[in-house]
py3Dmol code that shows the C-alpha trace and the ligand (Angstrom):
import py3Dmol

protein = """\
ATOM      1  CA  MET A   1       3.966  26.324   3.869  1.00  0.00           C
ATOM      2  CA  LEU A   2       2.632  24.504   6.867  1.00  0.00           C
ATOM      3  CA  ASP A   3       4.775  24.026   9.893  1.00  0.00           C
ATOM      4  CA  ASN A   4       5.750  20.474  10.490  1.00  0.00           C
ATOM      5  CA  LEU A   5       4.371  18.660  13.466  1.00  0.00           C
ATOM      6  CA  THR A   6       7.512  19.075  15.543  1.00  0.00           C
ATOM      7  CA  GLN A   7       7.344  22.856  15.236  1.00  0.00           C
ATOM      8  CA  ARG A   8       3.647  22.927  15.943  1.00  0.00           C
ATOM      9  CA  LEU A   9       3.988  20.820  19.030  1.00  0.00           C
ATOM     10  CA  ALA A  10       6.871  22.920  20.249  1.00  0.00           C
ATOM     11  CA  GLY A  11       4.459  25.855  19.972  1.00  0.00           C
ATOM     12  CA  VAL A  12       1.569  24.386  21.926  1.00  0.00           C
ATOM     13  CA  MET A  13       3.744  22.710  24.512  1.00  0.00           C
ATOM     14  CA  LYS A  14       6.076  25.635  25.148  1.00  0.00           C
ATOM     15  CA  THR A  15       4.528  26.319  28.490  1.00  0.00           C
ATOM     16  CA  LEU A  16       5.143  22.802  29.655  1.00  0.00           C
ATOM     17  CA  ARG A  17       8.888  22.895  29.956  1.00  0.00           C
ATOM     18  CA  GLY A  18      10.007  21.195  33.116  1.00  0.00           C
ATOM     19  CA  GLU A  19       7.020  18.862  33.406  1.00  0.00           C
ATOM     20  CA  ALA A  20       8.210  15.373  34.117  1.00  0.00           C
ATOM     21  CA  ARG A  21       5.327  13.357  32.740  1.00  0.00           C
ATOM     22  CA  LEU A  22       2.820  13.421  29.914  1.00  0.00           C
ATOM     23  CA  THR A  23      -0.632  13.889  31.408  1.00  0.00           C
ATOM     24  CA  GLU A  24      -4.192  14.190  30.135  1.00  0.00           C
ATOM     25  CA  SER A  25      -4.129  17.966  30.575  1.00  0.00           C
ATOM     26  CA  ASN A  26      -0.672  18.661  29.190  1.00  0.00           C
ATOM     27  CA  ILE A  27      -1.141  16.672  26.006  1.00  0.00           C
ATOM     28  CA  SER A  28      -4.683  17.632  25.003  1.00  0.00           C
ATOM     29  CA  ASP A  29      -3.648  20.680  22.911  1.00  0.00           C
ATOM     30  CA  ALA A  30      -0.833  18.680  21.399  1.00  0.00           C
ATOM     31  CA  LEU A  31      -3.141  15.832  20.425  1.00  0.00           C
ATOM     32  CA  ARG A  32      -5.306  18.360  18.611  1.00  0.00           C
ATOM     33  CA  GLU A  33      -2.230  19.334  16.566  1.00  0.00           C
ATOM     34  CA  VAL A  34      -1.510  15.674  15.828  1.00  0.00           C
ATOM     35  CA  ARG A  35      -5.100  15.254  14.652  1.00  0.00           C
ATOM     36  CA  LEU A  36      -4.734  18.251  12.327  1.00  0.00           C
ATOM     37  CA  ALA A  37      -1.464  16.964  10.920  1.00  0.00           C
ATOM     38  CA  LEU A  38      -3.100  13.606  10.161  1.00  0.00           C
ATOM     39  CA  LEU A  39      -6.052  15.307   8.505  1.00  0.00           C
ATOM     40  CA  GLU A  40      -3.705  17.311   6.315  1.00  0.00           C
ATOM     41  CA  ALA A  41      -1.902  14.101   5.402  1.00  0.00           C
ATOM     42  CA  ASP A  42      -5.279  12.715   4.271  1.00  0.00           C
ATOM     43  CA  VAL A  43      -5.610   9.982   6.858  1.00  0.00           C
ATOM     44  CA  ALA A  44      -9.252   8.866   7.010  1.00  0.00           C
ATOM     45  CA  LEU A  45     -11.317  10.265   9.897  1.00  0.00           C
ATOM     46  CA  PRO A  46     -12.234   7.010  11.685  1.00  0.00           C
ATOM     47  CA  VAL A  47      -8.594   5.970  11.454  1.00  0.00           C
ATOM     48  CA  ILE A  48      -7.483   9.240  13.039  1.00  0.00           C
ATOM     49  CA  LYS A  49      -9.897   8.721  15.900  1.00  0.00           C
ATOM     50  CA  ASP A  50      -8.559   5.255  16.700  1.00  0.00           C
ATOM     51  CA  PHE A  51      -4.988   6.412  16.277  1.00  0.00           C
ATOM     52  CA  ILE A  52      -5.341   9.348  18.654  1.00  0.00           C
ATOM     53  CA  ALA A  53      -6.963   7.078  21.247  1.00  0.00           C
ATOM     54  CA  ALA A  54      -4.064   4.638  20.959  1.00  0.00           C
ATOM     55  CA  VAL A  55      -1.467   7.401  21.235  1.00  0.00           C
ATOM     56  CA  LYS A  56      -3.181   8.869  24.269  1.00  0.00           C
ATOM     57  CA  GLU A  57      -3.163   5.537  26.028  1.00  0.00           C
ATOM     58  CA  LYS A  58       0.530   5.027  25.291  1.00  0.00           C
ATOM     59  CA  ALA A  59       1.510   8.591  26.163  1.00  0.00           C
ATOM     60  CA  LEU A  60      -0.209   9.024  29.513  1.00  0.00           C
ATOM     61  CA  GLY A  61       2.215   8.484  32.323  1.00  0.00           C
ATOM     62  CA  GLU A  62       5.188   8.453  29.955  1.00  0.00           C
ATOM     63  CA  GLU A  63       8.190  10.022  31.612  1.00  0.00           C
ATOM     64  CA  VAL A  64       9.826  12.965  29.882  1.00  0.00           C
ATOM     65  CA  ILE A  65      13.407  11.899  30.140  1.00  0.00           C
ATOM     66  CA  GLY A  66      16.705  13.704  29.830  1.00  0.00           C
ATOM     67  CA  SER A  67      16.807  16.763  27.666  1.00  0.00           C
ATOM     68  CA  LEU A  68      13.512  16.029  25.891  1.00  0.00           C
ATOM     69  CA  THR A  69      10.655  18.499  26.043  1.00  0.00           C
ATOM     70  CA  PRO A  70       7.139  17.084  26.557  1.00  0.00           C
ATOM     71  CA  GLY A  71       6.499  17.904  22.886  1.00  0.00           C
ATOM     72  CA  GLN A  72       9.455  15.832  21.759  1.00  0.00           C
ATOM     73  CA  ALA A  73       8.419  13.012  24.050  1.00  0.00           C
ATOM     74  CA  LEU A  74       4.932  13.007  22.537  1.00  0.00           C
ATOM     75  CA  ILE A  75       6.308  13.086  18.991  1.00  0.00           C
ATOM     76  CA  GLY A  76       8.344  10.023  19.892  1.00  0.00           C
ATOM     77  CA  VAL A  77       5.217   8.201  21.027  1.00  0.00           C
ATOM     78  CA  VAL A  78       3.267   9.259  17.914  1.00  0.00           C
ATOM     79  CA  HIS A  79       6.055   8.228  15.558  1.00  0.00           C
ATOM     80  CA  LYS A  80       6.555   4.870  17.234  1.00  0.00           C
ATOM     81  CA  GLU A  81       2.844   4.093  17.329  1.00  0.00           C
ATOM     82  CA  MET A  82       2.385   4.997  13.675  1.00  0.00           C
ATOM     83  CA  THR A  83       5.386   2.897  12.626  1.00  0.00           C
ATOM     84  CA  GLN A  84       4.001  -0.047  14.547  1.00  0.00           C
ATOM     85  CA  LEU A  85       0.514   0.340  13.140  1.00  0.00           C
ATOM     86  CA  MET A  86       1.963   0.280   9.643  1.00  0.00           C
ATOM     87  CA  GLY A  87       3.632  -3.029  10.362  1.00  0.00           C
ATOM     88  CA  GLY A  88       6.863  -2.108  12.145  1.00  0.00           C
ATOM     89  CA  ALA A  89       9.223  -3.383   9.473  1.00  0.00           C
ATOM     90  CA  ASN A  90       9.045  -4.075   5.761  1.00  0.00           C
ATOM     91  CA  SER A  91       6.986  -7.102   4.821  1.00  0.00           C
ATOM     92  CA  ALA A  92       8.574  -9.000   1.950  1.00  0.00           C
ATOM     93  CA  LEU A  93       6.862 -10.665  -0.966  1.00  0.00           C
ATOM     94  CA  ASN A  94       6.154 -14.335  -0.369  1.00  0.00           C
ATOM     95  CA  LEU A  95       7.335 -16.450  -3.275  1.00  0.00           C
ATOM     96  CA  ALA A  96       7.748 -19.651  -1.279  1.00  0.00           C
ATOM     97  CA  THR A  97       5.647 -22.035  -3.277  1.00  0.00           C
ATOM     98  CA  GLN A  98       5.861 -24.535  -6.091  1.00  0.00           C
ATOM     99  CA  PRO A  99       6.750 -22.431  -9.167  1.00  0.00           C
ATOM    100  CA  PRO A 100       5.287 -20.500 -10.725  1.00  0.00           C
ATOM    101  CA  ALA A 101       4.522 -18.256  -7.759  1.00  0.00           C
ATOM    102  CA  VAL A 102       1.321 -16.592  -8.930  1.00  0.00           C
ATOM    103  CA  ILE A 103       0.760 -12.957  -7.969  1.00  0.00           C
ATOM    104  CA  LEU A 104      -2.688 -11.494  -8.596  1.00  0.00           C
ATOM    105  CA  MET A 105      -3.050  -7.712  -8.892  1.00  0.00           C
ATOM    106  CA  ALA A 106      -6.357  -6.108  -7.929  1.00  0.00           C
ATOM    107  CA  GLY A 107      -7.562  -2.516  -7.849  1.00  0.00           C
ATOM    108  CA  LEU A 108      -9.558   0.181  -9.574  1.00  0.00           C
ATOM    109  CA  GLN A 109      -8.841   1.324 -13.099  1.00  0.00           C
ATOM    110  CA  GLY A 110      -6.098   3.927 -13.099  1.00  0.00           C
ATOM    111  CA  ALA A 111      -4.686   2.789  -9.746  1.00  0.00           C
ATOM    112  CA  GLY A 112      -1.480   1.750 -11.470  1.00  0.00           C
ATOM    113  CA  LYS A 113      -1.885  -2.043 -11.745  1.00  0.00           C
ATOM    114  CA  THR A 114      -0.362  -2.531 -15.179  1.00  0.00           C
ATOM    115  CA  THR A 115       2.517  -0.169 -14.437  1.00  0.00           C
ATOM    116  CA  THR A 116       3.112  -1.981 -11.138  1.00  0.00           C
ATOM    117  CA  VAL A 117       3.150  -5.371 -12.891  1.00  0.00           C
ATOM    118  CA  GLY A 118       5.945  -4.036 -15.122  1.00  0.00           C
ATOM    119  CA  LYS A 119       7.825  -2.566 -12.163  1.00  0.00           C
ATOM    120  CA  LEU A 120       7.529  -5.717 -10.082  1.00  0.00           C
ATOM    121  CA  ALA A 121       8.540  -7.908 -13.028  1.00  0.00           C
ATOM    122  CA  LYS A 122      11.653  -5.788 -13.528  1.00  0.00           C
ATOM    123  CA  LEU A 123      12.481  -5.808  -9.828  1.00  0.00           C
ATOM    124  CA  LEU A 124      12.119  -9.584  -9.512  1.00  0.00           C
ATOM    125  CA  LYS A 125      14.136 -10.154 -12.642  1.00  0.00           C
ATOM    126  CA  GLU A 126      16.947  -7.775 -11.764  1.00  0.00           C
ATOM    127  CA  THR A 127      17.287  -8.159  -8.030  1.00  0.00           C
ATOM    128  CA  GLN A 128      16.224 -11.783  -7.533  1.00  0.00           C
ATOM    129  CA  LYS A 129      17.130 -13.220 -10.933  1.00  0.00           C
ATOM    130  CA  LYS A 130      13.616 -14.601 -11.328  1.00  0.00           C
ATOM    131  CA  LYS A 131      12.235 -15.749 -14.660  1.00  0.00           C
ATOM    132  CA  VAL A 132       8.982 -13.812 -14.901  1.00  0.00           C
ATOM    133  CA  LEU A 133       5.878 -14.202 -17.067  1.00  0.00           C
ATOM    134  CA  VAL A 134       3.068 -11.632 -17.167  1.00  0.00           C
ATOM    135  CA  VAL A 135      -0.513 -11.978 -18.380  1.00  0.00           C
ATOM    136  CA  SER A 136      -3.501  -9.638 -18.645  1.00  0.00           C
ATOM    137  CA  CYS A 137      -6.981 -10.843 -17.712  1.00  0.00           C
ATOM    138  CA  ASP A 138      -8.575  -7.555 -18.746  1.00  0.00           C
ATOM    139  CA  VAL A 139     -10.806  -8.964 -21.457  1.00  0.00           C
ATOM    140  CA  TYR A 140     -12.754  -5.709 -21.772  1.00  0.00           C
ATOM    141  CA  ARG A 141      -9.983  -3.425 -22.901  1.00  0.00           C
ATOM    142  CA  PRO A 142      -7.714  -4.617 -25.702  1.00  0.00           C
ATOM    143  CA  ALA A 143      -5.676  -1.472 -25.036  1.00  0.00           C
ATOM    144  CA  ALA A 144      -4.902  -2.756 -21.547  1.00  0.00           C
ATOM    145  CA  ILE A 145      -3.535  -5.990 -22.975  1.00  0.00           C
ATOM    146  CA  GLU A 146      -1.392  -4.002 -25.427  1.00  0.00           C
ATOM    147  CA  GLN A 147      -0.176  -1.770 -22.593  1.00  0.00           C
ATOM    148  CA  LEU A 148       0.967  -4.824 -20.625  1.00  0.00           C
ATOM    149  CA  LYS A 149       2.736  -6.178 -23.704  1.00  0.00           C
ATOM    150  CA  THR A 150       4.660  -2.909 -24.048  1.00  0.00           C
ATOM    151  CA  VAL A 151       5.489  -2.826 -20.361  1.00  0.00           C
ATOM    152  CA  ALA A 152       6.704  -6.455 -20.435  1.00  0.00           C
ATOM    153  CA  ALA A 153       9.015  -5.663 -23.341  1.00  0.00           C
ATOM    154  CA  GLN A 154      10.388  -2.661 -21.447  1.00  0.00           C
ATOM    155  CA  ALA A 155      10.950  -4.787 -18.359  1.00  0.00           C
ATOM    156  CA  GLY A 156      12.528  -7.535 -20.461  1.00  0.00           C
ATOM    157  CA  VAL A 157      10.165 -10.267 -19.238  1.00  0.00           C
ATOM    158  CA  ASP A 158       7.919 -12.743 -21.047  1.00  0.00           C
ATOM    159  CA  PHE A 159       4.378 -11.841 -22.020  1.00  0.00           C
ATOM    160  CA  PHE A 160       1.569 -14.373 -22.352  1.00  0.00           C
ATOM    161  CA  PRO A 161      -0.940 -13.147 -24.957  1.00  0.00           C
ATOM    162  CA  SER A 162      -4.640 -13.058 -24.060  1.00  0.00           C
ATOM    163  CA  SER A 163      -7.730 -12.860 -26.180  1.00  0.00           C
ATOM    164  CA  THR A 164     -10.774 -10.757 -25.388  1.00  0.00           C
ATOM    165  CA  GLU A 165     -12.896 -13.744 -26.457  1.00  0.00           C
ATOM    166  CA  GLU A 166     -11.806 -15.829 -23.482  1.00  0.00           C
ATOM    167  CA  LYS A 167     -12.789 -15.831 -19.845  1.00  0.00           C
ATOM    168  CA  PRO A 168     -10.245 -14.414 -17.358  1.00  0.00           C
ATOM    169  CA  GLU A 169      -9.868 -17.778 -15.576  1.00  0.00           C
ATOM    170  CA  ALA A 170      -9.179 -19.630 -18.822  1.00  0.00           C
ATOM    171  CA  ILE A 171      -6.500 -17.096 -19.745  1.00  0.00           C
ATOM    172  CA  ALA A 172      -4.837 -17.226 -16.335  1.00  0.00           C
ATOM    173  CA  LEU A 173      -4.912 -21.026 -16.152  1.00  0.00           C
ATOM    174  CA  ALA A 174      -3.367 -21.286 -19.621  1.00  0.00           C
ATOM    175  CA  ALA A 175      -0.663 -18.836 -18.506  1.00  0.00           C
ATOM    176  CA  ILE A 176       0.059 -20.931 -15.394  1.00  0.00           C
ATOM    177  CA  ASP A 177       0.381 -24.006 -17.568  1.00  0.00           C
ATOM    178  CA  TRP A 178       2.723 -22.210 -19.939  1.00  0.00           C
ATOM    179  CA  ALA A 179       4.794 -20.862 -17.047  1.00  0.00           C
ATOM    180  CA  ARG A 180       5.136 -24.346 -15.580  1.00  0.00           C
ATOM    181  CA  LYS A 181       6.253 -25.798 -18.899  1.00  0.00           C
ATOM    182  CA  HIS A 182       8.746 -23.030 -19.514  1.00  0.00           C
ATOM    183  CA  TYR A 183      10.172 -22.903 -15.996  1.00  0.00           C
ATOM    184  CA  HIS A 184       9.036 -19.450 -15.013  1.00  0.00           C
ATOM    185  CA  ASP A 185       9.515 -18.702 -11.335  1.00  0.00           C
ATOM    186  CA  VAL A 186       6.820 -16.049 -11.110  1.00  0.00           C
ATOM    187  CA  LEU A 187       3.578 -15.279 -12.965  1.00  0.00           C
ATOM    188  CA  LEU A 188       2.109 -11.798 -12.540  1.00  0.00           C
ATOM    189  CA  VAL A 189      -1.612 -11.615 -13.328  1.00  0.00           C
ATOM    190  CA  ASP A 190      -3.010  -8.197 -14.256  1.00  0.00           C
ATOM    191  CA  THR A 191      -6.778  -7.753 -13.970  1.00  0.00           C
ATOM    192  CA  ALA A 192      -9.556  -5.499 -15.177  1.00  0.00           C
ATOM    193  CA  GLY A 193     -10.446  -2.575 -12.956  1.00  0.00           C
ATOM    194  CA  ARG A 194     -13.453  -0.275 -13.083  1.00  0.00           C
ATOM    195  CA  LEU A 195     -13.643   3.372 -12.258  1.00  0.00           C
ATOM    196  CA  ALA A 196     -15.639   2.592  -9.157  1.00  0.00           C
ATOM    197  CA  ILE A 197     -16.407  -0.486  -7.076  1.00  0.00           C
ATOM    198  CA  ASP A 198     -18.752  -2.620  -9.074  1.00  0.00           C
ATOM    199  CA  GLU A 199     -20.370  -5.942  -8.184  1.00  0.00           C
ATOM    200  CA  ALA A 200     -19.649  -7.609 -11.499  1.00  0.00           C
ATOM    201  CA  MET A 201     -15.951  -6.735 -11.223  1.00  0.00           C
ATOM    202  CA  MET A 202     -15.773  -8.095  -7.676  1.00  0.00           C
ATOM    203  CA  ALA A 203     -17.544 -11.324  -8.650  1.00  0.00           C
ATOM    204  CA  GLU A 204     -15.163 -11.774 -11.570  1.00  0.00           C
ATOM    205  CA  ILE A 205     -11.985 -11.266  -9.592  1.00  0.00           C
ATOM    206  CA  LYS A 206     -13.235 -13.528  -6.787  1.00  0.00           C
ATOM    207  CA  GLN A 207     -13.827 -16.271  -9.320  1.00  0.00           C
ATOM    208  CA  LEU A 208     -10.417 -15.693 -10.867  1.00  0.00           C
ATOM    209  CA  HIS A 209      -8.783 -15.847  -7.442  1.00  0.00           C
ATOM    210  CA  ALA A 210     -10.533 -19.123  -6.616  1.00  0.00           C
ATOM    211  CA  ALA A 211      -9.400 -20.648  -9.911  1.00  0.00           C
ATOM    212  CA  ILE A 212      -5.721 -19.691  -9.771  1.00  0.00           C
ATOM    213  CA  LYS A 213      -5.069 -19.675  -5.988  1.00  0.00           C
ATOM    214  CA  PRO A 214      -2.328 -17.050  -6.023  1.00  0.00           C
ATOM    215  CA  VAL A 215       0.353 -17.030  -3.337  1.00  0.00           C
ATOM    216  CA  GLU A 216       0.120 -13.225  -3.250  1.00  0.00           C
ATOM    217  CA  THR A 217      -2.957 -11.074  -3.902  1.00  0.00           C
ATOM    218  CA  LEU A 218      -1.866  -7.471  -4.009  1.00  0.00           C
ATOM    219  CA  PHE A 219      -4.293  -4.587  -3.791  1.00  0.00           C
ATOM    220  CA  VAL A 220      -2.989  -1.633  -5.806  1.00  0.00           C
ATOM    221  CA  VAL A 221      -4.221   1.755  -4.645  1.00  0.00           C
ATOM    222  CA  ASP A 222      -3.512   5.343  -5.609  1.00  0.00           C
ATOM    223  CA  ALA A 223      -2.117   7.326  -2.652  1.00  0.00           C
ATOM    224  CA  MET A 224      -3.728  10.455  -4.089  1.00  0.00           C
ATOM    225  CA  LEU A 225      -7.162   8.966  -3.344  1.00  0.00           C
ATOM    226  CA  GLY A 226      -6.662   9.997   0.274  1.00  0.00           C
ATOM    227  CA  GLN A 227      -9.894   9.541   2.228  1.00  0.00           C
ATOM    228  CA  ASP A 228     -11.516   7.516  -0.586  1.00  0.00           C
ATOM    229  CA  ALA A 229      -8.779   4.900  -0.433  1.00  0.00           C
ATOM    230  CA  VAL A 230     -10.488   3.518   2.654  1.00  0.00           C
ATOM    231  CA  ASN A 231     -13.763   2.539   0.984  1.00  0.00           C
ATOM    232  CA  THR A 232     -11.997   0.966  -1.963  1.00  0.00           C
ATOM    233  CA  ALA A 233      -9.655  -0.949   0.323  1.00  0.00           C
ATOM    234  CA  ARG A 234     -12.536  -2.186   2.455  1.00  0.00           C
ATOM    235  CA  SER A 235     -14.446  -3.530  -0.549  1.00  0.00           C
ATOM    236  CA  PHE A 236     -11.461  -5.327  -2.036  1.00  0.00           C
ATOM    237  CA  ASN A 237     -10.480  -6.728   1.348  1.00  0.00           C
ATOM    238  CA  GLU A 238     -13.978  -8.101   1.874  1.00  0.00           C
ATOM    239  CA  ALA A 239     -14.047  -9.686  -1.576  1.00  0.00           C
ATOM    240  CA  LEU A 240     -10.540 -11.171  -1.635  1.00  0.00           C
ATOM    241  CA  PRO A 241      -8.053 -12.616   0.848  1.00  0.00           C
ATOM    242  CA  LEU A 242      -5.505  -9.876   0.186  1.00  0.00           C
ATOM    243  CA  THR A 243      -1.918 -10.564   1.186  1.00  0.00           C
ATOM    244  CA  GLY A 244      -0.544  -7.090   0.682  1.00  0.00           C
ATOM    245  CA  VAL A 245      -0.946  -3.595  -0.683  1.00  0.00           C
ATOM    246  CA  VAL A 246       0.957  -1.505  -3.223  1.00  0.00           C
ATOM    247  CA  LEU A 247       0.524   2.224  -2.702  1.00  0.00           C
ATOM    248  CA  THR A 248       1.172   4.084  -5.948  1.00  0.00           C
ATOM    249  CA  LYS A 249       1.873   7.694  -6.968  1.00  0.00           C
ATOM    250  CA  LEU A 250       3.771   8.634  -3.847  1.00  0.00           C
ATOM    251  CA  ASP A 251       6.074  10.738  -6.000  1.00  0.00           C
ATOM    252  CA  GLY A 252       3.213  13.247  -6.200  1.00  0.00           C
ATOM    253  CA  ASP A 253       1.850  15.549  -3.528  1.00  0.00           C
ATOM    254  CA  ALA A 254       0.258  12.800  -1.448  1.00  0.00           C
ATOM    255  CA  ARG A 255       1.512  12.917   2.114  1.00  0.00           C
ATOM    256  CA  GLY A 256       0.915   9.208   2.440  1.00  0.00           C
ATOM    257  CA  GLY A 257      -1.973   9.174   4.895  1.00  0.00           C
ATOM    258  CA  ALA A 258      -3.525   6.457   2.729  1.00  0.00           C
ATOM    259  CA  ALA A 259      -0.769   4.094   3.921  1.00  0.00           C
ATOM    260  CA  LEU A 260      -2.056   4.301   7.475  1.00  0.00           C
ATOM    261  CA  SER A 261      -5.729   4.227   6.467  1.00  0.00           C
ATOM    262  CA  VAL A 262      -5.428   1.228   4.167  1.00  0.00           C
ATOM    263  CA  ARG A 263      -3.361  -0.711   6.682  1.00  0.00           C
ATOM    264  CA  HIS A 264      -5.862   0.080   9.427  1.00  0.00           C
ATOM    265  CA  VAL A 265      -8.877  -0.969   7.370  1.00  0.00           C
ATOM    266  CA  THR A 266      -7.447  -4.119   5.784  1.00  0.00           C
ATOM    267  CA  GLY A 267      -4.924  -5.222   8.405  1.00  0.00           C
ATOM    268  CA  LYS A 268      -2.696  -6.148   5.455  1.00  0.00           C
ATOM    269  CA  PRO A 269       0.857  -4.888   5.045  1.00  0.00           C
ATOM    270  CA  VAL A 270       1.824  -2.326   2.445  1.00  0.00           C
ATOM    271  CA  LYS A 271       4.632  -4.168   0.667  1.00  0.00           C
ATOM    272  CA  PHE A 272       5.666  -1.687  -2.012  1.00  0.00           C
ATOM    273  CA  VAL A 273       5.269   1.944  -2.969  1.00  0.00           C
ATOM    274  CA  GLY A 274       5.165   3.371  -6.480  1.00  0.00           C
ATOM    275  CA  VAL A 275       7.299   6.461  -6.831  1.00  0.00           C
ATOM    276  CA  GLY A 276       7.140   7.324 -10.513  1.00  0.00           C
ATOM    277  CA  GLU A 277       5.791   6.406 -13.916  1.00  0.00           C
ATOM    278  CA  LYS A 278       9.022   4.708 -14.969  1.00  0.00           C
ATOM    279  CA  LEU A 279       9.516   1.009 -14.404  1.00  0.00           C
ATOM    280  CA  SER A 280      12.306   1.743 -11.949  1.00  0.00           C
ATOM    281  CA  GLY A 281       9.837   3.591  -9.717  1.00  0.00           C
ATOM    282  CA  LEU A 282       8.968   0.863  -7.225  1.00  0.00           C
ATOM    283  CA  GLU A 283      10.391   0.658  -3.716  1.00  0.00           C
ATOM    284  CA  ALA A 284       9.955  -1.604  -0.709  1.00  0.00           C
ATOM    285  CA  PHE A 285       7.684   0.024   1.856  1.00  0.00           C
ATOM    286  CA  HIS A 286       9.325   1.143   5.090  1.00  0.00           C
ATOM    287  CA  PRO A 287       6.858   1.985   7.880  1.00  0.00           C
ATOM    288  CA  GLU A 288       9.270   4.234   9.726  1.00  0.00           C
ATOM    289  CA  ARG A 289      10.024   6.423   6.711  1.00  0.00           C
ATOM    290  CA  MET A 290       6.326   6.625   5.910  1.00  0.00           C
ATOM    291  CA  ALA A 291       5.523   7.688   9.472  1.00  0.00           C
ATOM    292  CA  SER A 292       7.968  10.586   9.081  1.00  0.00           C
ATOM    293  CA  ARG A 293       6.337  11.567   5.799  1.00  0.00           C
ATOM    294  CA  VAL A 294       2.791  11.402   7.181  1.00  0.00           C
ATOM    295  CA  LEU A 295       3.732  13.454  10.226  1.00  0.00           C
ATOM    296  CA  GLY A 296       5.461  16.054   8.067  1.00  0.00           C
TER     297      GLY A 296
END
"""
ligand_1 = """\
28
LIG
P -4.281 0.498 -14.169
O -5.516 0.989 -14.885
O -4.561 0.221 -12.721
O -3.592 -0.620 -14.846
O -3.273 1.753 -14.133
P -2.012 2.082 -15.054
O -0.871 1.175 -14.723
O -2.433 2.160 -16.474
O -1.633 3.514 -14.483
C -2.489 4.630 -14.591
C -1.647 5.889 -14.678
O -0.952 6.070 -13.459
C -0.602 5.840 -15.769
O -0.514 7.101 -16.385
C 0.691 5.522 -15.019
O 1.834 6.021 -15.666
C 0.438 6.234 -13.713
N 1.196 5.651 -12.584
C 1.190 4.386 -12.131
N 1.992 4.271 -11.037
C 2.513 5.498 -10.809
C 3.403 6.041 -9.812
O 3.888 5.372 -8.892
N 3.701 7.377 -9.926
C 3.156 8.159 -10.919
N 3.488 9.437 -10.933
N 2.314 7.683 -11.844
C 1.999 6.382 -11.795
"""
view = py3Dmol.view(width=600, height=400)
view.addModel(protein, "pdb")
view.setStyle({"model": 0}, {"cartoon": {"style": "trace"}})
view.addModel(ligand_1, "xyz")
view.setStyle({"model": 1}, {"stick": {}})
view.zoomTo()
view.show()
């Protein structure tokens, strides 16, 4: 198993005991270790470069106080910087609008959109006592609509049926109308995803977004994508005014580098993380905890 960053830094900075400040020369080996740790955590290369530059700027001249070693002082700077870059604190879902609060889910096929709709529906119902309706605008895959129906039943929320004959906007607008008439607080809109970024998919979801004007547009991305998460995030962020990100499959081996990369590329907060296939596997995102996970 790999040493964690603290141990590694202790190794390279051993000789520096007694130094009172972090300087260009005493942190260069250590920064190399930080870079390696970020690479192992699957943070994207351009993101690592910017991050290291930011850490260096913050660290230089920093006093090594009290009983800290220079290595510990640097870890403190790295941890703090990463936490801040990931948003500092948890960013909550915004439901402050005329009901129903419409939440649009976007992402590639297999990212975990439908599962996340079920998880979020359950969370909103159980923790905020919201009346939730869900709808699928995936008119290409009847199986996706069926999957959402199953998930809605498991979550104990209402399901608005869709037909593959209709256009996504027509389905979503009918669902909004239904939600309004039946006093739903929240409408979760699941969408079609492709295996790769595709112009037709982007045009469709842009049109859907313009028609339904959601209060939240969440980009769902698989943490296991690692480096590739960046390109996907960039494309979705360019096509849609995203309001947040859901990072899924963090119960697996992913070290979570995608959290930093996606935040860096989109500038949008990660709001939730998926931590399992079950509908209970959704948690609020906490930048500080994620920084500890990324740094190992
Ligand atoms: P969609 O195509 O984006 O709607 O993706 P799905 O919701 O169908 O999810 C694709 C696969 O990922 C399914 O097998 C899900 O059970 C799985 N999945 C989704 N979220 C998570 C998660 O947080 N952890 C794990 N381990 N699996 C997940």
